[in-house]
Each structure stands twice: as C-alpha cells, then as structure tokens.
N, CA, C and O atoms as CSV, one atom per row, in Angstrom:
chain,resi,resn,atom,element,x,y,z
A,1,MET,N,N,-113.998,57.018,10.588
A,1,MET,CA,C,-114.972,56.751,11.629
A,1,MET,C,C,-116.076,57.813,11.563
A,1,MET,O,O,-115.819,58.975,11.250
A,2,ASN,N,N,-117.263,57.405,11.852
A,2,ASN,CA,C,-118.451,58.246,11.859
A,2,ASN,C,C,-118.303,59.418,12.839
A,2,ASN,O,O,-117.751,59.255,13.926
A,3,LYS,N,N,-118.796,60.591,12.451
A,3,LYS,CA,C,-118.678,61.790,13.297
A,3,LYS,C,C,-119.384,61.616,14.636
A,3,LYS,O,O,-118.866,62.033,15.672
A,4,LEU,N,N,-120.568,60.999,14.619
A,4,LEU,CA,C,-121.310,60.775,15.863
A,4,LEU,C,C,-120.516,59.877,16.794
A,4,LEU,O,O,-120.419,60.153,17.989
A,5,ILE,N,N,-119.952,58.814,16.263
A,5,ILE,CA,C,-119.165,57.871,17.073
A,5,ILE,C,C,-117.969,58.592,17.680
A,5,ILE,O,O,-117.689,58.448,18.870
A,6,LYS,N,N,-117.269,59.364,16.867
A,6,LYS,CA,C,-116.112,60.120,17.374
A,6,LYS,C,C,-116.523,61.064,18.491
A,6,LYS,O,O,-115.866,61.136,19.529
A,7,ALA,N,N,-117.618,61.789,18.272
A,7,ALA,CA,C,-118.088,62.757,19.269
A,7,ALA,C,C,-118.485,62.058,20.565
A,7,ALA,O,O,-118.176,62.542,21.654
A,8,LEU,N,N,-119.167,60.924,20.450
A,8,LEU,CA,C,-119.582,60.200,21.660
A,8,LEU,C,C,-118.390,59.590,22.384
A,8,LEU,O,O,-118.346,59.575,23.614
A,9,MET,N,N,-117.429,59.089,21.624
A,9,MET,CA,C,-116.227,58.548,22.271
A,9,MET,C,C,-115.500,59.653,23.032
A,9,MET,O,O,-114.996,59.428,24.133
A,10,LYS,N,N,-115.448,60.826,22.451
A,10,LYS,CA,C,-114.812,61.960,23.131
A,10,LYS,C,C,-115.616,62.347,24.371
A,10,LYS,O,O,-115.043,62.594,25.432
A,11,GLU,N,N,-116.940,62.399,24.240
A,11,GLU,CA,C,-117.800,62.758,25.366
A,11,GLU,C,C,-117.635,61.782,26.530
A,11,GLU,O,O,-117.590,62.192,27.690
A,12,TYR,N,N,-117.546,60.493,26.213
A,12,TYR,CA,C,-117.404,59.474,27.260
A,12,TYR,C,C,-115.943,59.218,27.628
A,12,TYR,O,O,-115.643,58.367,28.466
A,13,ASN,N,N,-115.043,59.962,26.994
A,13,ASN,CA,C,-113.616,59.855,27.273
A,13,ASN,C,C,-113.106,58.417,27.118
A,13,ASN,O,O,-112.398,57.888,27.974
A,14,ILE,N,N,-113.493,57.812,25.996
A,14,ILE,CA,C,-113.017,56.458,25.713
A,14,ILE,C,C,-112.270,56.446,24.382
A,14,ILE,O,O,-112.512,57.265,23.496
A,15,GLU,N,N,-111.361,55.493,24.280
A,15,GLU,CA,C,-110.547,55.313,23.081
A,15,GLU,C,C,-110.729,53.886,22.574
A,15,GLU,O,O,-111.457,53.094,23.174
A,16,LEU,N,N,-110.074,53.568,21.482
A,16,LEU,CA,C,-110.174,52.220,20.928
A,16,LEU,C,C,-109.746,51.156,21.940
A,16,LEU,O,O,-110.320,50.067,21.972
A,17,THR,N,N,-108.759,51.458,22.751
A,17,THR,CA,C,-108.321,50.480,23.757
A,17,THR,C,C,-109.438,50.188,24.765
A,17,THR,O,O,-109.537,49.075,25.280
A,18,ASP,N,N,-110.261,51.175,25.038
A,18,ASP,CA,C,-111.371,50.978,25.968
A,18,ASP,C,C,-112.475,50.135,25.326
A,18,ASP,O,O,-113.132,49.342,26.001
A,19,ILE,N,N,-112.671,50.313,24.033
A,19,ILE,CA,C,-113.620,49.469,23.295
A,19,ILE,C,C,-113.103,48.033,23.289
A,19,ILE,O,O,-113.870,47.089,23.474
A,20,ARG,N,N,-111.801,47.877,23.077
A,20,ARG,CA,C,-111.179,46.544,23.099
A,20,ARG,C,C,-111.382,45.891,24.463
A,20,ARG,O,O,-111.662,44.695,24.545
A,21,TRP,N,N,-111.241,46.679,25.539
A,21,TRP,CA,C,-111.426,46.150,26.896
A,21,TRP,C,C,-112.887,45.733,27.103
A,21,TRP,O,O,-113.151,44.690,27.701
A,22,LEU,N,N,-113.829,46.532,26.617
A,22,LEU,CA,C,-115.254,46.208,26.713
A,22,LEU,C,C,-115.531,44.861,26.051
A,22,LEU,O,O,-116.196,44.004,26.634
A,23,ILE,N,N,-115.031,44.680,24.859
A,23,ILE,CA,C,-115.276,43.437,24.132
A,23,ILE,C,C,-114.580,42.265,24.820
A,23,ILE,O,O,-115.149,41.178,24.927
A,24,ALA,N,N,-113.354,42.484,25.284
A,24,ALA,CA,C,-112.631,41.433,26.008
A,24,ALA,C,C,-113.410,41.023,27.257
A,24,ALA,O,O,-113.490,39.841,27.591
A,25,HIS,N,N,-113.975,42.000,27.931
A,25,HIS,CA,C,-114.783,41.716,29.130
A,25,HIS,C,C,-116.011,40.875,28.758
A,25,HIS,O,O,-116.331,39.901,29.439
A,26,ARG,N,N,-116.683,41.254,27.689
A,26,ARG,CA,C,-117.871,40.515,27.259
A,26,ARG,C,C,-117.530,39.085,26.850
A,26,ARG,O,O,-118.276,38.156,27.162
A,27,ILE,N,N,-116.416,38.905,26.159
A,27,ILE,CA,C,-115.998,37.566,25.759
A,27,ILE,C,C,-115.646,36.745,26.997
A,27,ILE,O,O,-115.989,35.565,27.073
A,28,THR,N,N,-114.971,37.353,27.959
A,28,THR,CA,C,-114.620,36.664,29.201
A,28,THR,C,C,-115.867,36.209,29.933
A,28,THR,O,O,-115.942,35.066,30.383
A,29,VAL,N,N,-116.846,37.092,30.057
A,29,VAL,CA,C,-118.106,36.737,30.716
A,29,VAL,C,C,-118.778,35.581,29.986
A,29,VAL,O,O,-119.305,34.664,30.615
A,30,SER,N,N,-118.755,35.629,28.672
A,30,SER,CA,C,-119.348,34.558,27.866
A,30,SER,C,C,-118.637,33.230,28.109
A,30,SER,O,O,-119.281,32.194,28.270
A,31,LEU,N,N,-117.309,33.267,28.133
A,31,LEU,CA,C,-116.550,32.035,28.368
A,31,LEU,C,C,-116.801,31.493,29.772
A,31,LEU,O,O,-116.964,30.288,29.965
A,32,LEU,N,N,-116.828,32.387,30.738
A,32,LEU,CA,C,-117.052,31.941,32.116
A,32,LEU,C,C,-118.462,31.409,32.330
A,32,LEU,O,O,-118.677,30.533,33.167
A,33,SER,N,N,-119.409,31.926,31.588
A,33,SER,CA,C,-120.781,31.440,31.729
A,33,SER,C,C,-120.936,30.053,31.105
A,33,SER,O,O,-121.932,29.371,31.347
A,34,SER,N,N,-119.972,29.644,30.319
A,34,SER,CA,C,-119.991,28.317,29.692
A,34,SER,C,C,-119.209,27.304,30.516
A,34,SER,O,O,-118.889,26.221,30.027
A,35,ASN,N,N,-118.899,27.647,31.765
A,35,ASN,CA,C,-118.010,26.792,32.553
A,35,ASN,C,C,-118.582,25.400,32.818
A,35,ASN,O,O,-117.835,24.483,33.158
A,36,ASP,N,N,-119.884,25.234,32.669
A,36,ASP,CA,C,-120.456,23.904,32.847
A,36,ASP,C,C,-120.247,23.033,31.612
A,36,ASP,O,O,-120.428,21.816,31.659
A,37,ASN,N,N,-119.869,23.662,30.521
A,37,ASN,CA,C,-119.723,22.927,29.273
A,37,ASN,C,C,-118.347,23.203,28.677
A,37,ASN,O,O,-118.204,24.045,27.791
A,38,SER,N,N,-117.346,22.494,29.165
A,38,SER,CA,C,-115.981,22.712,28.679
A,38,SER,C,C,-115.846,22.369,27.197
A,38,SER,O,O,-114.983,22.920,26.514
A,39,GLU,N,N,-116.690,21.463,26.693
A,39,GLU,CA,C,-116.634,21.142,25.271
A,39,GLU,C,C,-117.011,22.350,24.421
A,39,GLU,O,O,-116.440,22.565,23.352
A,40,GLU,N,N,-117.968,23.134,24.895
A,40,GLU,CA,C,-118.387,24.332,24.164
A,40,GLU,C,C,-117.227,25.324,24.065
A,40,GLU,O,O,-116.997,25.909,23.007
A,41,ILE,N,N,-116.508,25.509,25.151
A,41,ILE,CA,C,-115.359,26.416,25.145
A,41,ILE,C,C,-114.263,25.858,24.239
A,41,ILE,O,O,-113.678,26.587,23.438
A,42,SER,N,N,-113.993,24.571,24.372
A,42,SER,CA,C,-112.965,23.942,23.541
A,42,SER,C,C,-113.301,24.061,22.061
A,42,SER,O,O,-112.425,24.351,21.247
A,43,THR,N,N,-114.546,23.841,21.713
A,43,THR,CA,C,-114.977,23.957,20.322
A,43,THR,C,C,-114.815,25.385,19.827
A,43,THR,O,O,-114.382,25.612,18.697
A,44,ARG,N,N,-115.159,26.333,20.662
A,44,ARG,CA,C,-115.026,27.750,20.299
A,44,ARG,C,C,-113.567,28.100,20.012
A,44,ARG,O,O,-113.275,28.828,19.063
A,45,ILE,N,N,-112.664,27.587,20.821
A,45,ILE,CA,C,-111.235,27.848,20.628
A,45,ILE,C,C,-110.719,27.066,19.417
A,45,ILE,O,O,-110.070,27.633,18.538
A,46,TRP,N,N,-111.009,25.770,19.376
A,46,TRP,CA,C,-110.506,24.884,18.334
A,46,TRP,C,C,-110.960,25.314,16.944
A,46,TRP,O,O,-110.179,25.267,15.994
A,47,SER,N,N,-112.221,25.735,16.818
A,47,SER,CA,C,-112.784,26.080,15.511
A,47,SER,C,C,-112.248,27.392,14.955
A,47,SER,O,O,-112.428,27.685,13.773
A,48,GLY,N,N,-111.600,28.172,15.785
A,48,GLY,CA,C,-111.101,29.472,15.355
A,48,GLY,C,C,-112.113,30.587,15.566
A,48,GLY,O,O,-111.838,31.746,15.256
A,49,LYS,N,N,-113.296,30.237,16.100
A,49,LYS,CA,C,-114.322,31.251,16.329
A,49,LYS,C,C,-113.840,32.302,17.325
A,49,LYS,O,O,-114.061,33.496,17.124
A,50,LEU,N,N,-113.187,31.865,18.393
A,50,LEU,CA,C,-112.673,32.815,19.379
A,50,LEU,C,C,-111.617,33.716,18.754
A,50,LEU,O,O,-111.613,34.927,18.977
A,51,GLU,N,N,-110.732,33.130,17.979
A,51,GLU,CA,C,-109.707,33.918,17.291
A,51,GLU,C,C,-110.353,34.965,16.381
A,51,GLU,O,O,-109.921,36.117,16.339
A,52,SER,N,N,-111.382,34.553,15.664
A,52,SER,CA,C,-112.093,35.461,14.775
A,52,SER,C,C,-112.750,36.605,15.562
A,52,SER,O,O,-112.754,37.751,15.113
A,53,GLU,N,N,-113.296,36.287,16.721
A,53,GLU,CA,C,-113.918,37.309,17.570
A,53,GLU,C,C,-112.887,38.330,18.056
A,53,GLU,O,O,-113.202,39.508,18.229
A,54,LEU,N,N,-111.669,37.872,18.271
A,54,LEU,CA,C,-110.632,38.729,18.830
A,54,LEU,C,C,-109.927,39.587,17.772
A,54,LEU,O,O,-109.443,40.678,18.074
A,55,TYR,N,N,-109.873,39.093,16.547
A,55,TYR,CA,C,-109.143,39.793,15.501
A,55,TYR,C,C,-109.842,41.102,15.150
A,55,TYR,O,O,-110.999,41.094,14.731
A,56,ASN,N,N,-109.149,42.222,15.319
A,56,ASN,CA,C,-109.691,43.561,15.044
A,56,ASN,C,C,-111.046,43.795,15.699
A,56,ASN,O,O,-111.930,44.417,15.111
A,57,MET,N,N,-111.201,43.295,16.912
A,57,MET,CA,C,-112.502,43.311,17.561
A,57,MET,C,C,-113.077,44.709,17.741
A,57,MET,O,O,-114.284,44.899,17.598
A,58,GLU,N,N,-112.243,45.682,18.048
A,58,GLU,CA,C,-112.766,47.029,18.268
A,58,GLU,C,C,-113.212,47.668,16.952
A,58,GLU,O,O,-114.212,48.385,16.910
A,59,GLU,N,N,-112.471,47.406,15.888
A,59,GLU,CA,C,-112.842,47.949,14.576
A,59,GLU,C,C,-114.142,47.316,14.078
A,59,GLU,O,O,-115.014,48.011,13.556
A,60,LYS,N,N,-114.269,45.998,14.238
A,60,LYS,CA,C,-115.495,45.310,13.834
A,60,LYS,C,C,-116.690,45.828,14.634
A,60,LYS,O,O,-117.771,46.043,14.086
A,61,PHE,N,N,-116.482,46.023,15.921
A,61,PHE,CA,C,-117.542,46.513,16.804
A,61,PHE,C,C,-118.046,47.873,16.334
A,61,PHE,O,O,-119.252,48.090,16.212
A,62,LEU,N,N,-117.117,48.783,16.073
A,62,LEU,CA,C,-117.501,50.129,15.643
A,62,LEU,C,C,-118.110,50.114,14.238
A,62,LEU,O,O,-119.081,50.826,13.981
A,63,ASP,N,N,-117.552,49.314,13.330
A,63,ASP,CA,C,-118.126,49.198,11.985
A,63,ASP,C,C,-119.553,48.659,12.052
A,63,ASP,O,O,-120.437,49.106,11.321
A,64,ASP,N,N,-119.758,47.695,12.939
A,64,ASP,CA,C,-121.093,47.117,13.105
A,64,ASP,C,C,-122.075,48.161,13.646
A,64,ASP,O,O,-123.219,48.237,13.197
A,65,ILE,N,N,-121.624,48.952,14.602
A,65,ILE,CA,C,-122.475,50.017,15.142
A,65,ILE,C,C,-122.855,51.003,14.040
A,65,ILE,O,O,-124.019,51.386,13.919
A,66,ILE,N,N,-121.892,51.405,13.253
A,66,ILE,CA,C,-122.149,52.367,12.169
A,66,ILE,C,C,-123.143,51.784,11.162
A,66,ILE,O,O,-124.060,52.478,10.723
A,67,SER,N,N,-122.963,50.512,10.794
A,67,SER,CA,C,-123.876,49.859,9.846
A,67,SER,C,C,-125.290,49.798,10.403
A,67,SER,O,O,-126.255,50.116,9.708
A,68,GLN,N,N,-125.405,49.389,11.654
A,68,GLN,CA,C,-126.726,49.280,12.271
A,68,GLN,C,C,-127.391,50.644,12.413
A,68,GLN,O,O,-128.606,50.772,12.262
A,69,LEU,N,N,-126.587,51.658,12.704
A,69,LEU,CA,C,-127.101,53.015,12.822
A,69,LEU,C,C,-127.651,53.490,11.475
A,69,LEU,O,O,-128.731,54.077,11.417
A,70,LYS,N,N,-126.912,53.238,10.401
A,70,LYS,CA,C,-127.348,53.627,9.056
A,70,LYS,C,C,-128.632,52.920,8.651
A,70,LYS,O,O,-129.469,53.499,7.959
A,71,MET,N,N,-128.791,51.676,9.078
A,71,MET,CA,C,-129.988,50.908,8.737
A,71,MET,C,C,-131.158,51.221,9.668
A,71,MET,O,O,-132.271,50.742,9.453
A,72,GLY,N,N,-130.907,52.023,10.701
A,72,GLY,CA,C,-131.970,52.384,11.626
A,72,GLY,C,C,-132.289,51.315,12.653
A,72,GLY,O,O,-133.351,51.346,13.274
A,73,LEU,N,N,-131.371,50.361,12.837
A,73,LEU,CA,C,-131.597,49.279,13.793
A,73,LEU,C,C,-131.272,49.685,15.227
A,73,LEU,O,O,-131.799,49.108,16.179
A,74,ILE,N,N,-130.414,50.666,15.373
A,74,ILE,CA,C,-130.052,51.187,16.688
A,74,ILE,C,C,-130.125,52.709,16.631
A,74,ILE,O,O,-130.210,53.304,15.557
A,75,ASP,N,N,-130.089,53.320,17.801
A,75,ASP,CA,C,-130.107,54.781,17.854
A,75,ASP,C,C,-128.990,55.278,18.764
A,75,ASP,O,O,-128.233,54.492,19.333
A,76,GLU,N,N,-128.905,56.585,18.887
A,76,GLU,CA,C,-127.842,57.189,19.696
A,76,GLU,C,C,-127.911,56.731,21.145
A,76,GLU,O,O,-126.875,56.538,21.782
A,77,ALA,N,N,-129.112,56.556,21.669
A,77,ALA,CA,C,-129.258,56.118,23.065
A,77,ALA,C,C,-128.609,54.752,23.282
A,77,ALA,O,O,-127.963,54.522,24.304
A,78,TRP,N,N,-128.782,53.853,22.321
A,78,TRP,CA,C,-128.176,52.520,22.430
A,78,TRP,C,C,-126.656,52.628,22.416
A,78,TRP,O,O,-125.973,51.955,23.188
A,79,ILE,N,N,-126.131,53.474,21.536
A,79,ILE,CA,C,-124.680,53.667,21.454
A,79,ILE,C,C,-124.169,54.245,22.769
A,79,ILE,O,O,-123.120,53.841,23.270
A,80,ARG,N,N,-124.916,55.190,23.318
A,80,ARG,CA,C,-124.524,55.783,24.604
A,80,ARG,C,C,-124.448,54.719,25.705
A,80,ARG,O,O,-123.553,54.764,26.549
A,81,GLU,N,N,-125.371,53.775,25.698
A,81,GLU,CA,C,-125.334,52.693,26.690
A,81,GLU,C,C,-124.051,51.881,26.560
A,81,GLU,O,O,-123.420,51.532,27.558
A,82,GLN,N,N,-123.673,51.587,25.323
A,82,GLN,CA,C,-122.451,50.813,25.090
A,82,GLN,C,C,-121.218,51.575,25.573
A,82,GLN,O,O,-120.339,51.015,26.229
A,83,PHE,N,N,-121.174,52.862,25.235
A,83,PHE,CA,C,-120.025,53.680,25.606
A,83,PHE,C,C,-119.995,53.961,27.106
A,83,PHE,O,O,-118.920,54.104,27.687
A,84,ALA,N,N,-121.161,54.040,27.732
A,84,ALA,CA,C,-121.213,54.212,29.187
A,84,ALA,C,C,-120.642,52.965,29.862
A,84,ALA,O,O,-119.909,53.069,30.845
A,85,GLU,N,N,-120.978,51.791,29.337
A,85,GLU,CA,C,-120.424,50.550,29.870
A,85,GLU,C,C,-118.906,50.515,29.675
A,85,GLU,O,O,-118.172,50.120,30.581
A,86,ALA,N,N,-118.440,50.923,28.501
A,86,ALA,CA,C,-116.991,50.967,28.242
A,86,ALA,C,C,-116.310,51.929,29.209
A,86,ALA,O,O,-115.232,51.634,29.724
A,87,SER,N,N,-116.927,53.065,29.453
A,87,SER,CA,C,-116.364,54.052,30.373
A,87,SER,C,C,-116.302,53.523,31.805
A,87,SER,O,O,-115.323,53.735,32.521
A,88,GLU,N,N,-117.372,52.828,32.206
A,88,GLU,CA,C,-117.395,52.241,33.556
A,88,GLU,C,C,-116.300,51.191,33.704
A,88,GLU,O,O,-115.600,51.154,34.716
A,89,LEU,N,N,-116.155,50.342,32.696
A,89,LEU,CA,C,-115.102,49.315,32.749
A,89,LEU,C,C,-113.719,49.950,32.750
A,89,LEU,O,O,-112.800,49.454,33.402
A,90,LYS,N,N,-113.577,51.036,32.023
A,90,LYS,CA,C,-112.295,51.757,32.000
A,90,LYS,C,C,-111.948,52.263,33.397
A,90,LYS,O,O,-110.807,52.140,33.842
A,91,CYS,N,N,-112.926,52.826,34.078
A,91,CYS,CA,C,-112.702,53.339,35.439
A,91,CYS,C,C,-112.316,52.218,36.398
A,91,CYS,O,O,-111.437,52.390,37.242
A,92,ARG,N,N,-112.968,51.085,36.265
A,92,ARG,CA,C,-112.635,49.948,37.133
A,92,ARG,C,C,-111.253,49.383,36.832
A,92,ARG,O,O,-110.559,48.895,37.724
A,93,ARG,N,N,-110.864,49.459,35.556
A,93,ARG,CA,C,-109.549,48.947,35.129
A,93,ARG,C,C,-108.422,49.824,35.653
A,93,ARG,O,O,-107.373,49.331,36.070
A,94,ASP,N,N,-108.657,51.142,35.625
A,94,ASP,CA,C,-107.609,52.098,36.025
A,94,ASP,C,C,-107.452,52.184,37.488
A,94,ASP,O,O,-106.614,52.942,37.976
C-alpha cells in the first residue's frame, strides 16, 4: 500500500474494514435510490455486477485511488475527503 494512503488512514484512524463499510454504504445508497426501478436492481444482481462490486471492494477502492493519484487525476485533498467520510461513517456505526 502507498505510504501516503497508509499515513492518511492512520491519521483518520480508519482501517480496511472502515473502507469496506464506506463502500457498502455507498452501494446501499445507490440501490435505495433505484427503488423506483426494481428491474434495474434485479439486473444489477442477476448480471453479477453487484457481486463484482463487492468482491475485494476495499482493495479495489484503494488500488484505484493509488492509480488515480499517480496519474494526477486526484490529489491528497480528495483522498482526505474520502477518508473523512469513512471516519464519519465509522463513528456512526460504533
């Protein structure tokens, strides 16, 4: 894992389980926002897209952040926003 990511996770007192919770929360919000279209949710589940989103979700999330950071698409401030959200969700969960 990238040194910056490790340092920020430590600063925000979050772990991989907290990243997993953040992603689970986002997926839940996405599914609930589709409540007017049950076919869309069914297709997402049936096609395996939801399963794919869930498989190693925290690792994919962090790998994606590292890739985007290397390409200059995101910066530390953006990562901090993500980790602040994860930290807030962690506090609400506990």
